[in-house]
N, C-alpha and C positions, 0 to 999 in steps of 0.2 A: 043275673045275666052279665054281670060285669066280669071281664076277663075271658069270657067264652068266645069261641070262634064259630062262625056259621059256615057250614059246608054245603055247597050246591052240587048235588049229584049229577046234574045234567051239563055242567060246564066242563069242557075239555081243556087240557093244558098239555104243553109239550111242543115239540117241533114236528112239522109235517114232513112227509117224505120229500116233497118237491123243495121245501126249504133246506133240508139237509143236503140234497143233491146240489142245489145252487151254492151253498157254502163250501162244500167239498170241491166243486169245480173251480171256484174262486181261489181256494187255497192251492189247488193243483196248478193253476195258471201262474200264480205268484211264485210257487216253488220252481217251476220250469224256468221262469224269468231269472230268478236268483241263481239257479245252477248254471245258467249261461253267462251271466254278468260277473259273478264272483271270481272266477279264475282270471279274468282280465284285470280286475281290481287288484288282486294279489300280485300279478306280474308288474303292474304299475307301482305298487308299494315297494317291490323288490328293486325296481329300477331307481326309485328315489333313494333307497338305502344304498344302492351301489354307487350312485354319484356322490353321495355324502362320504362314503368310504374312500372313493377315489380322490376326493378333495383333501381328505385327512392325510393321505399319503404324501401330499405335497409333490415337489419335484417338477419336472417338465410336463408339458401337455402330453407328450407321448407316453410318459410313465403313468400319468393319470388315465389315459386311454387303456393302457395295458391292465391297470388295476381294475378298471370297469369291466373289461373283457373277461378277466378271470372270475370276477364276481358274477357276471352274466352267465358264464358257463356253469357255475355252481348252482345258481338259482333259476336256471332255465328261462332267461329273459330272451325271447325271440323277436319281440316287437321292434326293438332298436338295437343298433350296434355302435361300436366306438366311433364310426364315421358320422353317425347321426347326432353326436353330442356337439354342443356349441360352447366354446370356451371364450369367456370375456375376462378382461383384466381391468380392474378399477381400483385405484389407490394401492397398487402392488399386490392385490389379492385376486387370485384367479377364481372365477365362478364357473360352474358347469350347469348347462340347461339342456333340456330336450323337450320335444313336443311331437306327438304322433296321434293318429286316428285309428281306432279299432272298430271294424264293422262286425257285428254279431248277427248272423242269420237267425230269425225268430221262427217264422212259419211261412212256407210258400215264398212269395216275393216280398215279404216284409222283413226288414232288418233294422237293427238299432246301431246308430253311429255314435261313438263316444270319443270326445277329444280329451286326451290326457296330456298334461304338461307338468314339468317339474324343474326346480332350480335349487341351487345352493345359495343364491343371493339372499342377503338379509332382508331386502325390500320386497322380495317375492316376485319380481318382474322376470318373466321368462324371455331370454334373448332368442330371437329367431335366426335361422340361417339367412345369409344375405340373399340367396336366390328365392327363398320362401317369403321374405319380407316384401319383395317387389311385386308379388302376385296379388 
């Protein structure tokens, strides 16, 4: 009897139909959520790359804004523009920052609000616009 397996003919195994429907519904909800959030994240990453490229060009603040605008046109960055960028100068090095909110409608009157912020500063501190910092 050693090494043999016992089989019980009356024991059922597998996934029930209601369990399968529940799992598929959960996967569907997660997929819809991901499909709505992912494009905003891609735009945020493109904006971070655009400010890094603008800083790499050096030059004046206006030249960095123009570089950002060209990159924004190519990468379809609509959430922020050149006037939304915050330029700070510390120890002779100019850093570029931005911050914005993106509202994503989910279903009915439910929406998701995401705060995005990016900077080229080495310490990672995002500089806010003077009028935004007072609020």
